[in-house]
N, C-alpha and C positions, 0 to 999 in steps of 0.2 A: 253594688258598688257605691261606696261611700265618696262624696268629694269633700275632701278634708285634707288640709295641708299642715302637717305637724311643725315643719320649719318656719319659723316667723322672720328668719333672716334670708331676704331674697338674693342676696350677694353670694350665698352658698348654692343656690339654684340657678340664677340668671347672670349674665354678663351685666354689670350695672348699668353702663350706658346704653346698651341695647334695651334694658329693661325699662329705664327712664323713657326712652324714645317710644317704646311700645305702650307704656302707661298713658302717655300725653296723647299719642294717635287713638287709642281707644276713647279717650274723653272727646276729642275733637271730632270724631267720625260722624255722630250723629247731626249735630249742627251743620257739618260741611255738606249735608244732603241740599241745602239751599243752592249750592253751586252746581248741583246736578245729581241725580241718583246714582250714577255710575262711579262716583268718588267714594260711596261708602265702603264698598267690600276691599278695595285696594288698600284704604287706609288701616284695615284690620289684619292685613297679611302678617306684618310683624308680631303683634301680640299672640295670634294664633300660632304662627311658626315657633315661636319661643315656647309656648305652652306643649306643643305637640313634642318637640325636640326634648324638653326637661321631664315630661311625664315618665315616672318608672312603671312602664306598662307590666312587668313582671310581678309588681307588688299589687296590682289590682286583683281583688278576690271576686270569686263567683258570688253573686248576691243570694243572700239567704232569704227564705220565706218569711215576709214581714206582714204584720197586720195592722201596724200602725199607720197614720195618714200618710207618711212617706212611702210605704210600701204601697198603699192603695193607690196612690197617685201615679207611682211606677208602672202597676198593673194596669191603668186606666190608659197611660200614655202608649203601652204597648198593643193593647186592644184596639184603640183608636187607630194606631199605624197600621195594624194587621187587616182591619176593615177597609181603611182607605187603599191598602195595597191590593186587595181582592176587587175593590171597586175599580181599581186602574187597569187590572188584567181584563176585566170585563167592560172597559170604556169603549166608546165609539170611536174614539182615538187613543188607542193603548200607548203608544209612543209618547205622545203628549202627556198623557196622566202620569205615565211612570216616571218621566222626567221631572214632573212636578212634584211627585211623591219623594223621588230621590232629594231633589233640591230642598225640600221641607226637613226631611230628615238630617240633611247636611247642615241646615241652619240650627237644628236641636245639638248637634255635635259642635257646631261654632260656639253657642251659648255655653256649653260644657266647658270648653278650652278656655274662653274668657274668663268664666268663673274661677277655673284652676289658677289662672295666671294673676288676676287680680286678688285672689284670696291668699296669695303667697306671702304677702305682708301689708301691714297698714299703710306703709309709705307709698307703696305702688297705687293702692286704691285711693288715697288721698290725693296723689298726683293726678290721677285720672279724673276724679270729681271736680277738681279745680280747674282743669283743662276744660272739662264740660261747661262749668259755670262761666269761666272767661269767654270761651268761644261763642257759646250761646247768647251771652250778654252783648257782645261785638256784633253778632248776625241781627239780633233784635233791633239793636240801636240803629245800625246801618238801614235795616228794612224799614224801620218806623219813620227815620229821617227821611229816605226817599218817598215814603207815601205821603207824610204830611208837611214837609218843608221843601226839600229839593231833591230831584233825582239824581244829583251828581255822584252819590255812591253807587248808584244803578248804572250810570253811565259808564263807569269803569268795568263793571259787570258785563255790559252790553259789548263793550270793546272787544272782550275776549269770546263772549258767547255768540255774537251777531247783532247786526243792527235790527233784525227783526224782533229781537226779544221784548216782550211786553211786561211791564212791572207787575201788574196784578195778576196775570196768569202765570209769571214765574213764581210769585210768592204764595199763590193759592195752595199748592201741595204742601207747602211748609206749614200752612196753618194747623193741621192736625199734629205735624211733628212737633211744634213748638207746645201743643196741649200736652203731649206725652212727656216732653222734657221738663215742663214745668214742676210737677210734684218732686221729681227726683233732684232737680236743682234747689228747690225749698228744702229739701231734706239735707242736701249737702251744704246749703248755708248754715241751717240750724246746728249741723254737725261740727263745723269748723270755725263759725262765728266770725268776729271782726269784719274785714273788708269783704270776706265771702259771703257773709250773712247780708251785708249791703248790696252787694251784687245780685244775691238771689232774690231779695225783695223787690229789686228793680224790675226783675222779671213779670211781676204780677201786672203793673201798668203797662209795660212794653208788649207783654203778650195780648193784652186785651186790646190794645190799639192796633196791633197786628191782625187779630182774627176778625176786627171789625171791618178791616179793609175799606176805610174811608167811608163806609156805608153803601159803597157801590156794589162790591161782591162779599160780603161778610161770609165767614166761614161757619155755617149753621152747624155742621157736623162737629166741628172742633169746639163751638161754644157748648152744644149739648154734651160732648165728651167730658169737658171741665166740670160743668154742674152735675154730672152724673158721678165723676170720681168724688166730688164733696158729698154727695148723697150717699154714696157707698161707705165712705169713711164714717159719715153719722150713723148709719145703720149699724154697722159693725161696733163702732164705739158705745152704742147703747145697749149692746148684748149684755155686757157685764152687770146691768141693773137688773136682769130678769133671770128666773130659773131656766134651766135646760129644757124643760118641758115647753115652756113658754115660747122660748127661742126657735124650738123645732116647729111650734105650732104657726109662729109668725112666718118662718122661712117657707113652710109648705104653703101657707097662704100667698105669699109673694109670688112663689112658683106658679101656683094655680092661676093668680091674677094675671101674670105675665102670658101664660098660655091662652087665657080667654081673651085678653087684649090681642095678641098676635092673631089669634083665630078670627077675631072680628075684622081687623085690618085685611087679613087675606081674603076673607069672604066678601069684603066691599072692594076688592080691587077689580080692574076691568079684565074681562076674559077674552083673549085674542080670537079672531081679529077685531079690531076697535075700528069705528068709523070716525071721520073727520070731525063730525057735529056731536060726538057723543061726550056728554057731562060727566066730571068726575064726581065719585060718591064720597071722596074723602078731601078735606080741605088741605090737607098736608099728606106727602110732599107733593112736588109739582107734577103735573099730568104725564111728562115722559117718564119719570121715576115710577110713577104708579103703573104705567103700561109695562115698563121693564119688569117691576116685581110680579105684575099678574102674569106675564109670560113665563117667567121663573117659576110661579106657583103651580102652573099648569105642567111644568116639566117634572116637579116633584111628583104630581098626581100620576103621571105616565110611568114613571121609574121610582117608586116609593121605597124600595129596600135598599138597594146599593147606588142608585143614581146613574148618572150618564158618564161618570168618570170625571176626577179632579181636573179643573181647569179646562172644560170642554162644553159648558153649557152654551156658550155663543157659537158652537158648531152644530147644534141640533137643527132639525129642519124647521124652516121659518125664522129662525133667529135673525137672519140678515136680511129680511124682507123690511121696506120702508113703512113706517106707521103714517098712515093717512093724516095729512094736515100738519106733520111734524117735519118730515123730510129728515128722520132718524131711523136707525135700525131698531127692531125690537130689543135685541142684546147688542149694543154696540162693541162692547168688549167683555164687561162682566156685569153682575146684577146690581153693584153697588149697595150690596146688604148681605154680611157674611152669614147669618142663619139661613137666609134662602139660597146662598150660593153653595154652601156645604150640604145642605139637605138636597138640593137638586143635582149635585155632582157626586155625592158619596152615600146618598140615599138617607132615609130616617135614622137607620142604623149607625151610619157614620156620624151623623149629627148628634144623635142622643149620646153615643161614647164621648164625643168631643165636649159636649155641655156637661157631662157628668165629669170629666177630667178638669175642666175650669172650675167647676163647683168645689171640687176636692182640692185644687190649688188654692183657691180662695179661703177654703176652710183653714188649710194649714197656715196661711199667712196671717188668717184672723186670730187664731189661737197665739200665734207668736206675738202679734202686734199688742194683745190684750194683757201680754206680760209686760209690756212697756217698751218693746223693741221698735225704735223710730224707723229702722230701714224696712221693716215689714209694713208700716203705714205707708210709706212712700211707694212700695211695691203694689199695695191695694189700690192707691189712688193711680197709679200707672195702669193697672188694669182696668180700672174705670174709665180712664181717658181713651186708652187704645181700643177696647172692645166697643165701647159706646159709639165713639167717633166713627169705627169702622160699620155702623149700622147704615151709613149713607155715603161712603166715599170710595176708598180703593177696593181692588181685589185682595181678598184675604190670602191668595196665593203668591201676591206680588214679593219677589225676593227682597227688595230693598225695604218694603214697609215691615216685613216679618224681622229683618235684620235689625231696623229700629228698635222692635220690641226687645229682641234678643240682648242687644247691647245695654239698653237701660236697665233690663231686669237683671243683667249680669252684675251690674254695679250693686244694686241693693242686695243681691244673693251673696255676693263676695263678703259685704259687710255683715250679713247674717252669720256667715261661716267663721269669721274672724271673732265675732261677739261670741260665738258659741265656744271657741276654742279657749278664750279668756275666762268664762264663766264656768266650763266644765259640766254645765247642766245638761247639755244635750237639747238639740232641736226636738220641739214636741211633734 
C-alpha cells in the first residue's frame, strides 16, 4: 500500500477552512505538550478525522511483494508487531500488554493518516510547519524568560494548572520534546527562509538555555540526544566519501562496538538485591538508575525470548520492593532505558526485530538524504534525538511520547512524498 496523493489541490479533497484548521493544529500539537501531555491527542482529532474521511479506501491496493528498502521496512514492522503481539498473549498481565500493543499500532495508524493529510498539498504542509515554528518559538521564549528573568509567564500557567506547579518540574519533561523539535524546526526555517529562518535559528540558543535548566536540573538525556543527532548526521554524511564495502565494514564495526559497550555496562550493573552501603561500579548514570537497569537486566535473563509482556516490567516479582538506602522502588514505573525495556518486555526476539526495523528505516532515510533531500536529513536528526534521549528518560510505551515522534516524523515524510511527486524519480 503506497502512501501517495496524486491530487495537489487540497480544495478538491478537504473543505478549505477545516483543512487550514487541521494543518495548524497538527503544527501546534507537539509544542502544546508543555501545557500538559493530555492536550496532545485532542489537537490531532481534526487532521486525523479529515484524513480518515477523505481516504478512498476502495483505491487501496493489496501490497505486492517488494525486495527494496521500503518493502523490507514493511516486513520488519510486521514481524516486530507480530512478535510483540505473541509476547502480549504470554504476558504476566495480558490485558495491559494487549492494550499497550493495540495503542502502539493505533499510533502507527495515526502517523499514516497525518502523512496522508499533510502530503495532500504543499500549502497544508507549509501551514503546519510554520505553526510548529511559531508555537515552539513562543513556548521556548516564555519558558526561558520564566527560568532566567521572571516567572510571570509561568504564574499565568500556574493560575490554570494549580498553585502547586513548580517551574523546573513542569518544564523538565519538555526538555526532550524541545530536542526533538529542534531539527524539524531548523529544517522548516531553511525550507521557508525569511522570518521563518530567523525564528528557526532562535531555537538554538533558546533550546540550549532550556535544557540547561539554570544549571540546577539540566536535561542530560536531552543534551545527549542533541549531540547524538549531530553525530548521526555526520556519520551518514561521510558515507558518500567511501566505497560500499568500506561503509559496511564501518557500520558492522559500529554495531559490534555498541554491543560490546552495552555488554560491559550491563555486566557492571548491580545485581539485586543491593545493599545500602554498596558502591557503584560505573560513574554514570546515578546509582538509582543503575539499580533500575540492573534489575531490568535480570528480568531479561529470566525471560530471554519473549519477555514478560509489553509495559509490565514494573509488575514482576520484587519490582515494587524498596531499594535499601534510597527509599525508592527497584522499578518505580519503567526502566528509563528503551533497549532494556523492550528486551525485558518483548524478549531478545522482540528487541532484535525492533532494532533491525530502526536500522532499515535509518538506511532508507540515509539513502534519500545523500541524494540531497533536506527533509530526510531532518528525519535522521529527529531519529537521533528521540532514540538517544530515550536511553534515559520516558517509557518507550508512553502514548504521548510516541505521539511526539509520530507527528514530527509525519511532517518530514509528507515533504518527502511531495518532493517525490514533483521529481517523478521515486523514493529509493
